N, C-alpha and C positions, 0 to 999 in steps of 0.2 A: 571314185563315191564306190565304184564296185565292189572295190576290196571293202572298206570300211560295209556295207549294204550285207556283203558275203559273210565277215566275222560278225556280224550283231544276227542274222536271218539267213536261213537256210533256203534250198528253193525258190529265189528271187532267182527272174532272169534279167538278162540286156536288155529285152521286150518291153517289161514289165519297168525296168527301168525308165525306160524310156516313154511309155503313158506315163506314169508319175508326173515327171516333168513339164510335160505335154500338158496336165493340166494343173501342175501347181503354179498359183497366184502370183509367188514370190517372184520361179523360176519365171513367168512371163514378161515380172515387172526389170528381173533385170536385162532380159535376152533385148526388154526396148528401148532402153539408156542409148543413146548415142552411143558411138568413139569418135572423142577427138583425132581430125586424120592430122599430119603432117600440113603444115604451110604448102598447099598448093602450087605457087608461085612466087622462091625467094625476091625480097628486093636488092638489084646491083644497082650498088652509086656509078654516076654516071664518068665525077671528075672527081680530082681531090675537095674536099669543103660542103662539099655537095651531103652528105650523110654522117654523121657525128653520133658514137652512143655514148655513155656511163652512166657507171655500174657502183655501189657502194659496197666492197669487202670490209665484211664484221673481224677483226684480230683482234675481239680481245679476251681469247682465250690466251694470246700468245703480244699483252702490246709490247710497243715501247716507248718510253718514259710512258709520258701520257696520251700520246694518240691511240685510238682504239678504233677508228677506221682509217679504212685507204677508200677513195675513192681512184676510177680507170676511168678515164678518157680517151674513146679509140676514134682515129678519124679510119671512116669502113676500107676507103680508097686503097689509100694506100700500106690500113691498118697501122700506123706511126699511134703507140701508146703515152703516151704522161698518168704518172699517178703520182696522187696528193696523199699524204696525211692528214688525217682529220681526228681535233679531239671528241664532235662530237657528229651528229650526223644531224644538223638544223637547220630548216632551213638558210640561213644566211652566211651560215659558214659554208654551204655546196653552194650556196649562189658568191658566195666573193671569191668561194678556189676556180670556177665559171667562168668570172670574168677578167680572173690573173689572163687564163689559157688563152681566152678571146683576146686580150689587149697584146697576148704576143703574140698569137698564131694566127685571127681573125677566128670571128661566129662562122661558125658550118650554119647551109641554108636548112638544113630537118635537123634537132637532136634528139636522141629516141634515150627512153630511159624506162623502166621497168612500173613505172605510174608506184612506187612506193610514197609512205606514210612522208618523206622527204620532199620532195618532188609536185605533192597536191596541194600544198599549204598557201591559199589564196597569195599571200605574199611574195612568193617567189615567182608564184605564175604572173602578177603583175610587175615583179622585175624582170622577169624577161621580156613579156613586151613593149612594156613601158623603159627599158633602163631602171637604175636605180635611184632611191629619191636626192 
């Protein structure tokens, strides 16, 4: 900022700039914005299948046939990862693949996701709690 002010004006000291910043309403609003910090205490799994994570990766830029998404399911304790190709990221297709994984390896106690639209659908949440129809 100092270089830009000196380019446009002469005899503009750092004290004057400090005074301007102290009185500028817009600058004060920016100062008061709370900064987001890091996670204070990370969650560590205690044993296998206690916590698992699911995420969708968009591969539409380089699709393989009709598959445009990749579902990544990871068990956090052992870091065991399962990848499944998806044609779309609809709740029913994600739920079908998760059910297939749960039948093969067992369901986790806690399943984490990024709360994307594909996981927020009411039908999907009902399926996770009550089971498929």
